[in-house]
C-alpha positions in Angstrom: 115.1 86.7 106.1 112.8 89.1 108.0 112.7 92.8 107.2 110.7 95.8 108.2 110.2 98.5 105.5 109.5 102.1 106.4 106.3 103.7 105.1 108.5 106.2 103.2 109.8 103.4 101.0 106.3 102.0 100.3 105.1 105.5 99.3 108.1 106.0 97.1 107.2 102.7 95.4 103.6 103.8 95.0 104.4 107.0 93.2 107.7 106.2 91.5 108.2 103.6 88.9 111.9 103.1 89.7 111.3 102.6 93.4 108.3 100.4 92.5 110.6 98.1 90.5 112.9 97.8 93.4 110.1 96.9 95.8 108.7 94.4 93.3 112.0 92.5 93.5 111.7 92.3 97.3 108.0 91.3 97.1 108.7 88.6 94.6 111.4 87.0 96.7 110.0 84.1 98.7 113.0 84.1 101.1 112.1 87.5 102.3 109.4 87.9 105.0 108.2 91.5 105.3 106.9 92.3 108.8 104.5 95.1 109.7 102.1 96.0 112.5 98.8 97.8 112.6 100.5 101.2 113.2 102.6 100.8 110.0 99.5 99.8 108.0 97.4 102.6 109.3 100.2 105.2 108.6 100.6 103.7 105.1 96.9 103.9 104.3 96.7 107.4 105.7 99.7 108.7 103.7 98.8 106.9 100.5 95.3 108.5 100.4 96.6 112.1 100.6 95.3 114.2 97.8 98.8 115.3 96.8 99.5 111.8 95.4 96.6 111.8 93.0 98.8 113.4 90.3 100.9 110.2 90.4 98.4 107.4 91.0 94.7 106.9 90.9 92.5 105.8 93.8 92.2 102.4 92.1 96.0 102.0 91.8 96.4 102.9 95.5 93.8 100.2 96.4 95.5 97.6 94.3 98.9 98.5 95.8 97.6 98.2 99.3 95.9 94.9 98.5 99.1 93.4 97.2 101.0 94.6 100.3 98.3 93.2 102.7 98.6 89.8 101.0 102.4 89.9 101.3 103.0 91.3 104.8 103.3 89.3 108.0 101.4 91.3 110.7 102.7 91.1 114.3 101.9 93.1 117.4 104.9 95.1 118.5 105.0 95.6 122.2 108.4 97.2 122.9 108.5 100.8 124.0 111.5 102.6 122.3 112.4 106.2 122.6 115.8 106.3 121.0 115.0 108.0 117.6 115.3 111.8 117.3 112.0 111.7 115.4 109.5 110.2 118.0 107.2 109.2 115.1 109.8 106.7 114.0 110.2 104.9 117.3 107.5 102.4 116.4 109.7 101.2 113.5 112.5 100.5 115.8 110.1 98.6 118.2 108.7 96.7 115.3 112.2 95.7 114.0 113.2 94.6 117.5 110.1 92.7 118.3 110.1 91.0 114.8 113.7 90.1 115.3 114.2 91.6 111.9 117.4 91.1 109.9 117.1 94.5 108.4 115.1 97.8 108.8 114.8 99.4 105.4 114.3 103.2 105.2 115.1 106.2 103.2 115.1 108.4 106.3 118.6 109.8 106.2 118.5 112.1 109.2 116.9 109.9 111.9 116.8 106.2 111.3 119.9 105.6 109.1 122.0 107.4 111.6 121.1 104.8 114.3 122.4 101.8 112.3 122.9 99.3 113.5 120.2 99.5 116.1 120.4 96.7 118.7 122.2 94.6 116.1 119.7 95.3 113.3 121.3 97.1 110.3 119.2 100.0 109.1 119.8 100.4 105.4 118.4 101.8 102.1 116.3 99.7 99.8 119.0 99.6 97.1 121.5 98.3 99.7 119.1 95.5 100.6 118.7 94.7 96.9 122.5 94.5 96.6 122.5 92.1 99.6 119.9 89.9 97.9 121.9 89.8 94.7 124.9 88.3 96.4 
């Protein structure tokens, strides 16, 4: 099963133990392939290194978190140009999901991405919903 996970879920897992446990279930599942591209990785690194997150995690913890993700992610080059999201900054996630032929796009973005579900046949869901699917 191929999935794309939005940066907001990775950041929530970085700074919150409950979300981190949820992401750990996904990371540990060998039937799940997590697809990303350089744009997602760059955004993740930039956001994770913001000073406002230091009260939740140390620089070393951020480094370890990013190392684990780099090891687990499948990196592709998304080439589709998509302009369907009301937040133009999220269009790359739609392109990545389409180009990866993802089974799911996982996000916590209520206003923009979740409202587009399904997008070109790809369900856009929350992380907990995906965990519920895995548990079946």
